[in-house]
gemmi code that builds the backbone of each chain (N, CA, C; Angstrom):
import gemmi

chains = {
    "A": [
        ("MET", (21.712, -18.942, 0.242), (20.730, -17.861, 0.237), (19.395, -18.392, -0.268)),
        ("LYS", (18.328, -18.067, 0.480), (17.041, -18.691, 0.154), (16.015, -17.661, -0.340)),
        ("ASN", (16.492, -16.733, -1.143), (15.560, -15.709, -1.626), (14.490, -16.286, -2.546)),
        ("GLY", (14.802, -17.449, -3.157), (13.800, -18.066, -4.030), (12.647, -18.667, -3.257)),
        ("LYS", (12.868, -18.856, -1.957), (11.864, -19.540, -1.138), (10.841, -18.572, -0.546)),
        ("PHE", (11.222, -17.307, -0.477), (10.342, -16.329, 0.174), (10.016, -15.174, -0.770)),
        ("ASN", (8.832, -14.600, -0.579), (8.523, -13.381, -1.329), (8.497, -12.189, -0.362)),
        ("THR", (8.269, -11.031, -0.905), (8.347, -9.823, -0.077), (7.292, -9.827, 1.042)),
        ("TYR", (6.153, -10.436, 0.759), (5.105, -10.501, 1.783), (5.571, -11.351, 2.970)),
        ("ASP", (6.282, -12.450, 2.667), (6.802, -13.312, 3.743), (7.755, -12.525, 4.647)),
        ("VAL", (8.620, -11.727, 4.026), (9.593, -10.958, 4.806), (8.861, -9.951, 5.692)),
        ("LYS", (7.895, -9.271, 5.097), (7.158, -8.259, 5.863), (6.432, -8.913, 7.041)),
        ("THR", (5.767, -10.024, 6.779), (5.014, -10.704, 7.832), (5.941, -11.179, 8.950)),
        ("THR", (7.091, -11.727, 8.567), (8.048, -12.197, 9.579), (8.546, -11.032, 10.429)),
        ("CYS", (8.880, -9.929, 9.772), (9.368, -8.762, 10.519), (8.298, -8.239, 11.480)),
        ("GLU", (7.059, -8.265, 11.029), (5.969, -7.792, 11.888), (5.785, -8.717, 13.090)),
        ("LYS", (5.764, -10.029, 12.812), (5.439, -10.982, 13.886), (6.607, -11.224, 14.825)),
        ("LYS", (7.801, -11.383, 14.246), (8.937, -11.758, 15.095), (9.667, -10.556, 15.683)),
        ("LEU", (9.702, -9.478, 14.938), (10.501, -8.335, 15.395), (9.634, -7.142, 15.796)),
        ("ASN", (8.318, -7.321, 15.713), (7.381, -6.253, 16.084), (7.618, -4.966, 15.300)),
        ("ILE", (8.052, -5.102, 14.081), (8.262, -3.906, 13.258), (6.914, -3.466, 12.687)),
        ("VAL", (6.650, -2.181, 12.815), (5.422, -1.614, 12.251), (5.808, -0.904, 10.954)),
        ("PHE", (5.179, -1.288, 9.871), (5.555, -0.722, 8.578), (4.662, 0.445, 8.197)),
        ("ARG", (5.307, 1.420, 7.567), (4.582, 2.521, 6.946), (4.707, 2.328, 5.456)),
        ("SER", (3.701, 2.759, 4.757), (3.722, 2.584, 3.316), (3.950, 3.916, 2.633)),
        ("ASN", (5.137, 4.096, 2.107), (5.406, 5.252, 1.248), (5.512, 4.691, -0.167)),
        ("GLY", (6.669, 4.889, -0.787), (6.889, 4.218, -2.063), (6.969, 2.724, -1.837)),
        ("GLU", (7.698, 2.353, -0.772), (7.851, 0.956, -0.377), (7.396, 0.841, 1.071)),
        ("PHE", (7.474, -0.368, 1.633), (7.193, -0.516, 3.063), (8.476, -0.244, 3.839)),
        ("ASN", (8.397, 0.646, 4.820), (9.542, 0.951, 5.682), (9.160, 0.701, 7.129)),
        ("GLY", (10.078, 0.106, 7.873), (9.815, -0.098, 9.294), (11.094, -0.045, 10.105)),
        ("TRP", (10.948, 0.357, 11.348), (12.100, 0.471, 12.255), (12.070, -0.645, 13.277)),
        ("TYR", (13.237, -1.201, 13.557), (13.379, -2.111, 14.689), (13.969, -1.306, 15.838)),
        ("CYS", (13.320, -1.383, 17.002), (13.773, -0.613, 18.155), (14.520, -1.494, 19.142)),
        ("LEU", (15.672, -1.027, 19.567), (16.454, -1.724, 20.586), (16.736, -0.725, 21.698)),
        ("ASP", (16.392, -1.089, 22.916), (16.591, -0.214, 24.072), (15.926, 1.153, 23.872)),
        ("GLY", (14.789, 1.146, 23.220), (14.031, 2.387, 23.046), (14.494, 3.270, 21.908)),
        ("ASN", (15.553, 2.844, 21.230), (16.038, 3.634, 20.096), (15.801, 2.900, 18.784)),
        ("LYS", (15.452, 3.657, 17.757), (15.294, 3.062, 16.437), (16.689, 2.689, 15.934)),
        ("THR", (16.889, 1.411, 15.690), (18.244, 0.894, 15.460), (18.449, 0.324, 14.057)),
        ("CYS", (17.433, -0.302, 13.511), (17.538, -0.849, 12.148), (16.315, -0.411, 11.361)),
        ("ARG", (16.537, -0.079, 10.115), (15.425, 0.348, 9.264), (15.409, -0.543, 8.030)),
        ("ILE", (14.326, -1.275, 7.869), (14.249, -2.186, 6.721), (13.245, -1.671, 5.697)),
        ("THR", (13.606, -1.852, 4.454), (12.743, -1.488, 3.339), (12.349, -2.766, 2.610)),
        ("ILE", (11.054, -2.909, 2.379), (10.560, -4.093, 1.664), (9.712, -3.621, 0.486)),
        ("PRO", (10.055, -4.066, -0.715), (9.250, -3.681, -1.875), (7.794, -4.110, -1.701)),
        ("LYS", (6.900, -3.318, -2.221), (5.476, -3.616, -2.069), (5.060, -4.834, -2.886)),
        ("GLY", (3.983, -5.447, -2.478), (3.421, -6.560, -3.234), (3.981, -7.895, -2.787)),
        ("ARG", (3.570, -8.933, -3.498), (4.078, -10.281, -3.189), (5.064, -10.687, -4.264)),
        ("LYS", (6.133, -9.941, -4.317), (7.094, -10.186, -5.401), (8.148, -11.194, -4.973)),
        ("ASN", (8.712, -11.874, -5.979), (9.917, -12.647, -5.709), (11.013, -11.663, -5.332)),
        ("ILE", (11.928, -12.135, -4.516), (12.981, -11.237, -4.044), (14.253, -11.490, -4.842)),
        ("ARG", (14.725, -10.452, -5.491), (15.959, -10.582, -6.260), (17.157, -10.712, -5.318)),
        ("THR", (18.228, -11.247, -5.851), (19.398, -11.580, -5.034), (19.939, -10.393, -4.246)),
        ("GLU", (20.235, -9.302, -4.941), (20.847, -8.157, -4.259), (19.860, -7.481, -3.315)),
        ("THR", (18.594, -7.540, -3.661), (17.573, -6.963, -2.779), (17.517, -7.750, -1.471)),
        ("TYR", (17.588, -9.060, -1.598), (17.576, -9.935, -0.413), (18.780, -9.626, 0.480)),
        ("LYS", (19.945, -9.490, -0.150), (21.157, -9.170, 0.605), (21.023, -7.811, 1.286)),
        ("SER", (20.428, -6.858, 0.577), (20.276, -5.510, 1.137), (19.354, -5.525, 2.355)),
        ("MET", (18.284, -6.328, 2.279), (17.372, -6.407, 3.429), (18.081, -7.027, 4.629)),
        ("ALA", (18.899, -8.054, 4.377), (19.667, -8.672, 5.466), (20.606, -7.652, 6.088)),
        ("ARG", (21.283, -6.888, 5.228), (22.225, -5.869, 5.736), (21.492, -4.823, 6.563)),
        ("GLN", (20.290, -4.457, 6.129), (19.550, -3.439, 6.882), (19.227, -3.919, 8.297)),
        ("LEU", (19.034, -5.229, 8.446), (18.767, -5.773, 9.784), (20.056, -6.178, 10.487)),
        ("LYS", (21.191, -5.876, 9.848), (22.519, -6.217, 10.375), (22.666, -7.719, 10.578)),
        ("LEU", (22.126, -8.483, 9.667), (22.243, -9.935, 9.733), (23.052, -10.444, 8.553)),
        ("SER", (23.719, -11.586, 8.771), (24.347, -12.263, 7.638), (23.231, -12.878, 6.796)),
        ("ILE", (23.580, -13.294, 5.606), (22.564, -13.923, 4.752), (22.022, -15.176, 5.435)),
        ("GLN", (22.921, -15.936, 6.040), (22.493, -17.179, 6.697), (21.540, -16.873, 7.855)),
        ("ASP", (21.871, -15.867, 8.640), (20.989, -15.508, 9.757), (19.644, -14.980, 9.251)),
        ("PHE", (19.694, -14.257, 8.142), (18.438, -13.745, 7.576), (17.586, -14.910, 7.068)),
        ("ASP", (18.233, -15.886, 6.449), (17.518, -17.110, 6.043), (16.832, -17.734, 7.258)),
        ("GLU", (17.593, -17.801, 8.338), (17.059, -18.457, 9.547), (15.938, -17.645, 10.180)),
        ("LEU", (16.060, -16.328, 10.080), (14.977, -15.482, 10.596), (13.679, -15.801, 9.851)),
        ("LEU", (13.791, -15.940, 8.539), (12.598, -16.180, 7.730), (12.100, -17.618, 7.877)),
        ("GLU", (13.031, -18.529, 8.100), (12.648, -19.937, 8.191), (12.194, -20.325, 9.595)),
        ("CYS", (12.472, -19.477, 10.555), (12.025, -19.625, 11.941), (13.074, -19.959, 12.987)),
        ("PRO", (14.185, -20.654, 12.675), (15.106, -20.978, 13.765), (15.620, -19.758, 14.521)),
        ("LEU", (15.732, -18.625, 13.852), (16.246, -17.435, 14.547), (15.095, -16.756, 15.283)),
        ("THR", (15.116, -16.884, 16.580), (14.039, -16.317, 17.401), (14.297, -14.822, 17.636)),
        ("PRO", (13.277, -14.106, 18.075), (13.478, -12.685, 18.388), (14.589, -12.490, 19.413)),
        ("GLU", (14.669, -13.397, 20.386), (15.700, -13.270, 21.425), (17.098, -13.442, 20.817)),
        ("LYS", (17.242, -14.429, 19.934), (18.543, -14.645, 19.295), (18.905, -13.453, 18.411)),
        ("TYR", (17.885, -12.867, 17.802), (18.143, -11.697, 16.960), (18.731, -10.558, 17.786)),
        ("VAL", (18.170, -10.339, 18.965), (18.678, -9.260, 19.824), (20.134, -9.530, 20.184)),
        ("VAL", (20.451, -10.792, 20.481), (21.841, -11.137, 20.828), (22.757, -10.837, 19.648)),
        ("LYS", (22.357, -11.253, 18.461), (23.193, -11.031, 17.266), (23.330, -9.535, 16.973)),
        ("LEU", (22.246, -8.819, 17.145), (22.280, -7.382, 16.870), (23.220, -6.667, 17.838)),
        ("ARG", (23.134, -7.045, 19.114), (24.030, -6.429, 20.102), (25.492, -6.747, 19.771)),
        ("GLU", (25.748, -7.988, 19.355), (27.124, -8.359, 18.962), (27.611, -7.492, 17.803)),
        ("ARG", (26.724, -7.363, 16.826), (27.081, -6.603, 15.629), (27.357, -5.132, 15.979)),
        ("LEU", (26.475, -4.584, 16.828), (26.644, -3.175, 17.198), (27.921, -2.965, 18.002)),
        ("SER", (28.226, -3.937, 18.878), (29.456, -3.758, 19.667), (30.684, -3.908, 18.769)),
        ("ASN", (30.605, -4.750, 17.736), (31.721, -4.857, 16.795), (31.900, -3.571, 15.984)),
        ("GLU", (30.792, -2.907, 15.707), (30.863, -1.676, 14.911), (31.436, -0.517, 15.720)),
        ("ASN", (31.236, -0.557, 17.048), (31.687, 0.572, 17.882), (33.155, 0.441, 18.309)),
    ],
    "B": [
        ("MET", (34.038, 22.458, -24.972), (33.154, 21.538, -25.691), (31.725, 22.077, -25.649)),
        ("SER", (31.085, 22.123, -26.799), (29.732, 22.681, -26.822), (28.717, 21.647, -26.337)),
        ("ILE", (27.620, 22.166, -25.796), (26.572, 21.271, -25.291), (25.799, 20.693, -26.467)),
        ("PRO", (25.585, 19.382, -26.495), (24.858, 18.780, -27.608), (23.427, 19.314, -27.702)),
        ("GLN", (22.918, 19.422, -28.903), (21.549, 19.867, -29.107), (20.602, 18.672, -29.014)),
        ("ALA", (19.312, 19.007, -28.934), (18.326, 17.938, -28.783), (18.370, 16.951, -29.942)),
        ("SER", (18.781, 17.441, -31.104), (18.778, 16.561, -32.271), (20.017, 15.666, -32.341)),
        ("THR", (20.939, 15.884, -31.400), (22.167, 15.092, -31.418), (21.835, 13.609, -31.240)),
        ("THR", (22.522, 12.777, -31.966), (22.220, 11.348, -31.845), (22.690, 10.831, -30.495)),
        ("ILE", (22.113, 9.716, -30.132), (22.444, 9.127, -28.837), (23.945, 8.861, -28.731)),
        ("ASN", (24.526, 8.350, -29.789), (25.959, 8.041, -29.706), (26.806, 9.288, -29.534)),
        ("GLU", (26.400, 10.373, -30.181), (27.148, 11.628, -30.004), (27.032, 12.124, -28.578)),
        ("LYS", (25.820, 11.955, -28.012), (25.640, 12.350, -26.622), (26.495, 11.474, -25.712)),
        ("ALA", (26.531, 10.196, -26.015), (27.324, 9.285, -25.190), (28.790, 9.686, -25.220)),
        ("LYS", (29.260, 10.095, -26.394), (30.659, 10.508, -26.505), (30.926, 11.760, -25.669)),
        ("PHE", (29.876, 12.580, -25.520), (30.048, 13.842, -24.792), (30.293, 13.603, -23.297)),
        ("LEU", (29.736, 12.512, -22.795), (29.837, 12.267, -21.355), (31.253, 11.884, -20.983)),
        ("GLU", (31.752, 12.548, -19.991), (33.114, 12.245, -19.564), (33.079, 11.497, -18.233)),
        ("PRO", (33.734, 10.392, -18.151), (33.768, 9.702, -16.857), (34.553, 10.520, -15.848)),
        ("ALA", (34.027, 10.575, -14.635), (34.695, 11.364, -13.588), (35.257, 10.402, -12.556)),
        ("PHE", (36.418, 9.925, -12.823), (37.000, 8.934, -11.922), (37.572, 9.579, -10.672)),
        ("SER", (37.467, 8.874, -9.573), (38.239, 9.252, -8.397), (39.058, 8.017, -8.041)),
        ("PRO", (40.183, 8.196, -7.387), (41.054, 7.039, -7.119), (40.338, 5.918, -6.387)),
        ("PHE", (39.523, 6.284, -5.395), (38.854, 5.244, -4.615), (37.884, 4.447, -5.478)),
        ("TYR", (37.069, 5.163, -6.225), (36.072, 4.479, -7.026), (36.708, 3.725, -8.185)),
        ("LYS", (37.778, 4.311, -8.699), (38.430, 3.673, -9.839), (38.968, 2.301, -9.448)),
        ("LYS", (39.376, 2.218, -8.173), (39.919, 0.949, -7.706), (38.829, -0.129, -7.703)),
        ("ASN", (37.591, 0.287, -7.436), (36.530, -0.697, -7.238), (35.583, -0.855, -8.415)),
        ("TYR", (35.450, 0.144, -9.192), (34.450, 0.096, -10.245), (35.020, 0.616, -11.558)),
        ("ASP", (34.373, 0.205, -12.599), (34.869, 0.564, -13.925), (34.579, 2.009, -14.290)),
        ("LYS", (33.371, 2.434, -13.980), (32.954, 3.721, -14.518), (32.251, 4.573, -13.470)),
        ("VAL", (32.507, 5.834, -13.524), (31.820, 6.770, -12.630), (31.344, 7.936, -13.481)),
        ("TYR", (30.088, 8.220, -13.410), (29.588, 9.371, -14.145), (28.830, 10.299, -13.217)),
        ("ASP", (28.917, 11.540, -13.503), (28.111, 12.501, -12.781), (26.797, 12.631, -13.555)),
        ("SER", (25.799, 11.939, -13.049), (24.573, 11.790, -13.829), (23.847, 13.101, -14.066)),
        ("ALA", (23.771, 13.919, -13.005), (23.024, 15.168, -13.159), (23.720, 16.079, -14.165)),
        ("ASN", (25.029, 16.166, -14.061), (25.761, 16.986, -15.014), (25.584, 16.453, -16.423)),
        ("ALA", (25.589, 15.138, -16.520), (25.425, 14.526, -17.833), (24.056, 14.861, -18.410)),
        ("ALA", (23.038, 14.728, -17.562), (21.683, 15.025, -18.034), (21.560, 16.505, -18.391)),
        ("ASP", (22.101, 17.362, -17.525), (22.051, 18.799, -17.797), (22.778, 19.110, -19.101)),
        ("ALA", (23.942, 18.514, -19.229), (24.772, 18.814, -20.391), (24.096, 18.400, -21.682)),
        ("CYS", (23.319, 17.357, -21.605), (22.675, 16.858, -22.825), (21.287, 17.433, -23.022)),
        ("GLY", (20.906, 18.364, -22.187), (19.639, 19.035, -22.389), (18.433, 18.227, -21.975)),
        ("PHE", (18.649, 17.206, -21.173), (17.509, 16.430, -20.696), (16.962, 17.076, -19.437)),
        ("PRO", (15.701, 16.849, -19.114), (15.158, 17.386, -17.863), (15.945, 16.839, -16.678)),
        ("ALA", (15.910, 17.584, -15.589), (16.714, 17.205, -14.427), (16.352, 15.820, -13.907)),
        ("ASN", (15.077, 15.469, -14.029), (14.680, 14.178, -13.470), (14.892, 13.033, -14.450)),
        ("CYS", (15.463, 13.342, -15.594), (15.719, 12.297, -16.574), (17.182, 11.899, -16.461)),
        ("LEU", (17.412, 10.711, -16.050), (18.789, 10.255, -15.885), (19.181, 9.385, -17.070)),
        ("MET", (20.247, 9.753, -17.699), (20.774, 8.897, -18.763), (21.890, 8.064, -18.168)),
        ("ILE", (21.846, 6.832, -18.445), (22.895, 5.969, -17.940), (23.549, 5.276, -19.130)),
        ("TYR", (24.755, 5.631, -19.374), (25.488, 5.038, -20.472), (26.750, 4.391, -19.950)),
        ("THR", (27.248, 3.482, -20.671), (28.658, 3.171, -20.527), (29.266, 3.508, -21.866)),
        ("LEU", (30.415, 4.152, -21.820), (31.007, 4.583, -23.083), (31.502, 3.400, -23.900)),
        ("LYS", (31.822, 2.304, -23.199), (32.321, 1.149, -23.935), (31.201, 0.459, -24.703)),
        ("GLU", (29.970, 0.618, -24.224), (28.842, -0.032, -24.890), (28.040, 1.028, -25.613)),
        ("ALA", (28.061, 0.988, -26.898), (27.363, 2.013, -27.675), (25.862, 1.920, -27.437)),
        ("ALA", (25.262, 3.068, -27.214), (23.816, 3.099, -27.052), (23.159, 2.879, -28.411)),
        ("PRO", (21.996, 2.253, -28.446), (21.347, 2.003, -29.734), (20.958, 3.306, -30.426)),
        ("THR", (21.195, 3.380, -31.702), (20.888, 4.614, -32.426), (19.519, 4.558, -33.083)),
        ("ASN", (18.943, 3.372, -33.166), (17.674, 3.245, -33.870), (16.491, 3.208, -32.900)),
        ("SER", (16.711, 3.686, -31.689), (15.631, 3.663, -30.722), (15.306, 5.083, -30.286)),
        ("ASN", (14.028, 5.350, -30.100), (13.628, 6.669, -29.613), (13.713, 6.749, -28.095)),
        ("GLN", (13.876, 5.599, -27.461), (13.905, 5.592, -26.006), (15.310, 5.891, -25.504)),
        ("THR", (15.347, 6.507, -24.331), (16.648, 6.752, -23.717), (17.265, 5.409, -23.348)),
        ("PRO", (18.443, 5.125, -23.841), (19.038, 3.829, -23.532), (19.515, 3.752, -22.097)),
        ("ILE", (19.312, 2.639, -21.483), (19.771, 2.417, -20.124), (20.706, 1.226, -20.172)),
        ("VAL", (21.950, 1.469, -20.004), (22.930, 0.396, -20.121), (23.826, 0.407, -18.892)),
        ("VAL", (23.691, -0.592, -18.069), (24.617, -0.725, -16.950), (25.102, -2.157, -16.953)),
        ("SER", (26.362, -2.335, -17.214), (26.866, -3.700, -17.332), (27.604, -4.141, -16.075)),
        ("SER", (27.968, -3.209, -15.244), (28.684, -3.553, -14.019), (28.303, -2.513, -12.982)),
        ("PRO", (28.582, -2.770, -11.709), (28.241, -1.763, -10.704), (28.813, -0.407, -11.099)),
        ("THR", (27.961, 0.580, -11.141), (28.355, 1.893, -11.633), (27.979, 2.946, -10.607)),
        ("ILE", (28.908, 3.811, -10.305), (28.651, 4.833, -9.293), (28.211, 6.137, -9.953)),
        ("PHE", (27.168, 6.709, -9.415), (26.669, 7.993, -9.884), (26.595, 8.945, -8.708)),
        ("LYS", (26.593, 10.199, -9.032), (26.313, 11.198, -8.010), (24.910, 11.731, -8.284)),
        ("ILE", (24.063, 11.719, -7.271), (22.754, 12.336, -7.471), (22.757, 13.722, -6.830)),
        ("HIS", (22.280, 14.667, -7.588), (22.299, 16.064, -7.155), (20.915, 16.548, -6.746)),
        ("ARG", (19.915, 15.759, -7.075), (18.550, 16.191, -6.778), (17.736, 15.012, -6.285)),
        ("LEU", (16.811, 15.311, -5.372), (15.842, 14.295, -4.994), (14.539, 14.652, -5.701)),
        ("ILE", (13.443, 14.122, -5.228), (12.170, 14.390, -5.906), (11.537, 15.671, -5.360)),
        ("ASN", (11.495, 15.754, -4.035), (10.846, 16.914, -3.407), (11.819, 17.838, -2.677)),
        ("TYR", (13.073, 17.469, -2.672), (14.060, 18.256, -1.946), (15.245, 18.576, -2.852)),
        ("GLU", (15.833, 19.715, -2.576), (17.090, 20.056, -3.244), (18.240, 19.543, -2.374)),
        ("MET", (19.381, 19.403, -2.972), (20.536, 18.929, -2.215), (21.661, 19.953, -2.269)),
        ("ASN", (22.318, 20.141, -1.128), (23.470, 21.040, -1.075), (24.729, 20.366, -1.603)),
        ("GLN", (24.813, 19.063, -1.352), (25.965, 18.293, -1.811), (25.443, 17.014, -2.447)),
        ("PRO", (26.135, 16.502, -3.431), (25.639, 15.272, -4.075), (25.811, 14.044, -3.178)),
        ("LEU", (25.043, 13.034, -3.496), (25.135, 11.751, -2.796), (25.632, 10.703, -3.784)),
        ("ASP", (26.538, 9.861, -3.327), (27.034, 8.790, -4.190), (26.123, 7.575, -4.096)),
        ("ILE", (25.786, 7.033, -5.234), (24.982, 5.811, -5.254), (25.578, 4.821, -6.251)),
        ("VAL", (25.249, 3.577, -6.060), (25.678, 2.536, -6.993), (24.436, 1.940, -7.641)),
        ("ILE", (24.488, 1.775, -8.938), (23.413, 1.051, -9.626), (24.011, -0.207, -10.224)),
        ("GLU", (23.345, -1.316, -9.991), (23.854, -2.549, -10.576), (22.704, -3.490, -10.918)),
        ("GLN", (23.020, -4.437, -11.748), (22.037, -5.443, -12.151), (21.672, -6.287, -10.936)),
        ("ASP", (20.388, -6.609, -10.823), (19.930, -7.479, -9.736), (19.003, -8.517, -10.355)),
        ("ASP", (19.551, -9.644, -10.704), (18.815, -10.683, -11.447), (18.202, -10.063, -12.707)),
        ("ASP", (16.854, -10.073, -12.796), (16.231, -9.524, -14.005), (15.883, -8.040, -13.857)),
        ("GLY", (16.342, -7.424, -12.802), (16.056, -6.000, -12.590), (17.311, -5.245, -12.201)),
        ("PHE", (17.110, -4.143, -11.485), (18.231, -3.314, -11.062), (18.052, -2.900, -9.612)),
        ("ILE", (19.176, -2.618, -8.986), (19.121, -2.111, -7.618), (20.015, -0.877, -7.546)),
        ("ALA", (19.509, 0.154, -6.879), (20.295, 1.364, -6.638), (20.526, 1.436, -5.134)),
        ("ARG", (21.772, 1.584, -4.744), (22.085, 1.606, -3.321), (22.866, 2.854, -2.958)),
        ("SER", (22.568, 3.387, -1.784), (23.376, 4.497, -1.276), (24.697, 3.935, -0.777)),
        ("ILE", (25.782, 4.642, -1.036), (27.088, 4.198, -0.548), (27.244, 4.556, 0.922)),
        ("ASP", (26.635, 5.642, 1.334), (26.854, 6.158, 2.681), (25.852, 5.659, 3.710)),
        ("MET", (24.710, 5.170, 3.254), (23.660, 4.768, 4.189), (23.057, 3.434, 3.753)),
        ("PRO", (22.502, 2.675, 4.697), (21.921, 1.373, 4.325), (20.547, 1.523, 3.673)),
        ("LEU", (20.539, 2.079, 2.495), (19.294, 2.304, 1.759), (19.428, 1.727, 0.367)),
        ("TYR", (18.325, 1.227, -0.157), (18.339, 0.739, -1.527), (16.990, 1.018, -2.173)),
        ("GLY", (17.001, 1.008, -3.473), (15.757, 1.071, -4.244), (15.866, 0.058, -5.358)),
        ("SER", (14.798, -0.689, -5.588), (14.864, -1.695, -6.643), (13.853, -1.359, -7.726)),
        ("GLY", (14.090, -1.910, -8.895), (13.160, -1.655, -9.985), (13.446, -2.545, -11.175)),
        ("ASP", (12.511, -2.534, -12.103), (12.700, -3.340, -13.309), (13.725, -2.697, -14.231)),
        ("ASP", (13.923, -1.389, -14.091), (14.962, -0.723, -14.876), (15.701, 0.263, -13.969)),
        ("CYS", (16.749, 0.846, -14.516), (17.604, 1.734, -13.714), (16.844, 2.933, -13.183)),
        ("ILE", (16.016, 3.502, -14.028), (15.304, 4.716, -13.621), (14.362, 4.422, -12.459)),
        ("GLU", (13.659, 3.293, -12.549), (12.744, 2.918, -11.473), (13.529, 2.670, -10.174)),
        ("ALA", (14.660, 1.991, -10.287), (15.480, 1.732, -9.097), (15.967, 3.043, -8.495)),
        ("LEU", (16.410, 3.942, -9.344), (16.923, 5.227, -8.864), (15.810, 6.052, -8.226)),
        ("THR", (14.651, 6.068, -8.865), (13.517, 6.828, -8.323), (13.105, 6.278, -6.960)),
        ("THR", (13.093, 4.948, -6.857), (12.732, 4.327, -5.583), (13.742, 4.689, -4.506)),
        ("LEU", (15.026, 4.699, -4.874), (16.055, 5.076, -3.892), (15.873, 6.530, -3.458)),
        ("LYS", (15.569, 7.401, -4.411), (15.345, 8.803, -4.053), (14.179, 8.926, -3.069)),
        ("GLN", (13.122, 8.149, -3.320), (11.979, 8.153, -2.393), (12.414, 7.650, -1.021)),
        ("GLU", (13.280, 6.650, -1.019), (13.778, 6.101, 0.241), (14.586, 7.138, 1.019)),
        ("ILE", (15.416, 7.870, 0.311), (16.230, 8.895, 0.970), (15.318, 9.957, 1.577)),
        ("GLU", (14.315, 10.362, 0.817), (13.384, 11.372, 1.332), (12.592, 10.835, 2.520)),
        ("SER", (12.170, 9.595, 2.397), (11.399, 8.979, 3.468), (12.244, 8.877, 4.740)),
        ("LEU", (13.504, 8.489, 4.581), (14.395, 8.410, 5.744), (14.599, 9.794, 6.355)),
        ("TYR", (14.835, 10.774, 5.514), (15.043, 12.137, 6.002), (13.836, 12.586, 6.830)),
        ("GLU", (12.643, 12.299, 6.316), (11.431, 12.699, 7.034), (11.282, 11.932, 8.350)),
        ("ASP", (11.709, 10.666, 8.347), (11.706, 9.897, 9.602), (12.668, 10.519, 10.613)),
        ("LEU", (13.847, 10.870, 10.132), (14.910, 11.305, 11.046), (14.649, 12.672, 11.665)),
        ("ILE", (13.915, 13.520, 10.956), (13.697, 14.862, 11.509), (12.546, 14.901, 12.519)),
        ("THR", (11.861, 13.759, 12.704), (10.726, 13.772, 13.630), (11.178, 13.841, 15.081)),
        ("ASP", (12.243, 13.095, 15.435), (12.744, 13.137, 16.822), (14.184, 12.648, 16.844)),
        ("ASP", (14.708, 12.420, 18.045), (16.108, 11.971, 18.157), (16.212, 10.590, 18.785)),
        ("LYS", (15.146, 9.819, 18.736), (15.183, 8.490, 19.363), (15.760, 7.458, 18.389)),
        ("PHE", (17.031, 7.658, 18.082), (17.713, 6.769, 17.144), (19.023, 6.300, 17.751)),
        ("SER", (19.528, 5.201, 17.228), (20.856, 4.738, 17.646), (21.893, 5.745, 17.148)),
        ("LYS", (23.121, 5.607, 17.677), (24.183, 6.545, 17.287), (24.392, 6.531, 15.780)),
        ("GLU", (24.313, 5.324, 15.225), (24.529, 5.183, 13.782), (23.540, 6.045, 12.997)),
        ("TRP", (22.268, 6.009, 13.409), (21.253, 6.746, 12.653), (21.318, 8.239, 12.945)),
        ("LEU", (21.790, 8.587, 14.130), (21.988, 10.019, 14.404), (23.097, 10.584, 13.513)),
        ("LYS", (24.092, 9.724, 13.221), (25.132, 10.156, 12.273), (24.528, 10.362, 10.886)),
        ("TYR", (23.661, 9.438, 10.477), (23.017, 9.585, 9.162), (22.137, 10.834, 9.137)),
        ("LYS", (21.545, 11.130, 10.290), (20.714, 12.333, 10.375), (21.562, 13.575, 10.104)),
        ("SER", (22.713, 13.658, 10.785), (23.603, 14.804, 10.559), (24.058, 14.843, 9.100)),
        ("PHE", (24.370, 13.660, 8.599), (24.845, 13.542, 7.219), (23.789, 14.079, 6.239)),
        ("LEU", (22.541, 13.654, 6.448), (21.481, 14.075, 5.518), (21.103, 15.543, 5.708)),
        ("MET", (21.100, 15.977, 6.963), (20.706, 17.375, 7.197), (21.723, 18.342, 6.587)),
        ("ALA", (22.962, 17.890, 6.479), (23.976, 18.738, 5.848), (23.815, 18.761, 4.323)),
        ("ARG", (23.100, 17.796, 3.801), (23.013, 17.679, 2.342), (21.668, 18.057, 1.742)),
        ("ILE", (20.614, 17.986, 2.548), (19.274, 18.219, 1.994), (18.765, 19.588, 2.413)),
        ("SER", (18.234, 20.311, 1.447), (17.618, 21.608, 1.742), (16.107, 21.440, 1.686)),
        ("PRO", (15.422, 21.691, 2.795), (13.959, 21.623, 2.753), (13.419, 22.632, 1.741)),
        ("CYS", (12.395, 22.255, 1.016), (11.821, 23.161, 0.009), (11.035, 24.277, 0.686)),
    ],
}
model = gemmi.Model(1)
for chain_id, residues in chains.items():
    chain = gemmi.Chain(chain_id)
    for i, (resn, *xyz) in enumerate(residues, 1):
        res = gemmi.Residue()
        res.name, res.seqid = resn, gemmi.SeqId(i, " ")
        for name, pos in zip(("N", "CA", "C"), xyz):
            atom = gemmi.Atom()
            atom.name, atom.element = name, gemmi.Element(name[0])
            atom.pos, atom.b_iso = gemmi.Position(*pos), 0.0
            res.add_atom(atom)
        chain.add_residue(res)
    model.add_chain(chain)
structure = gemmi.Structure()
structure.add_model(model)
structure.setup_entities()
């Protein structure tokens, strides 16, 4: 788990650039990932450029339906938007 | 059992709180408290959550409400910030490095904070924010439509 390597701003920027998530600012930043026109994942990112605590990092990964390793890769770049869609579809089909 | 008065010491109040175990939660966690009932019973305002563990005595020489969570602890929240609730929601509060995280058991929501109260308040804001998102339209995956039904059954608009 590479939560020590990224801060909350990094996560928000990655979600915006790679997943086209548009964030709204309430108490925290909230954004929806849309798949096939439906809002499918909702991620919450604490405001500011804070270090990410362990459980918070895990929770953000879970919100995107990613394993910790895949979430690491999303932030580090190897996980492309296309690969994310494939993983998300796999996860959703496993859940159904 | 009589309700403790405001002058009751913290330890006496802690003794008053009764853990409300359920078989499922008991299997997974050490302690379950009904936070709102506990706060009501101790005469604290509704938005003031006391978090105790009975095994760990709260400090008696402090004027501040003690916040002690040593392991993942399940609470029922009966109130949000701007909305009333018809049924309580189960949440878990646990240590998260140097802070705390409050997570919904039923939905993928969390709130983080430097202390339990901040984490809980953030989670309440998250629940309200999600509710407001969900009532705007129905363009959600099946999973989120289920959460919509779940929340609409529990939240009463003010």
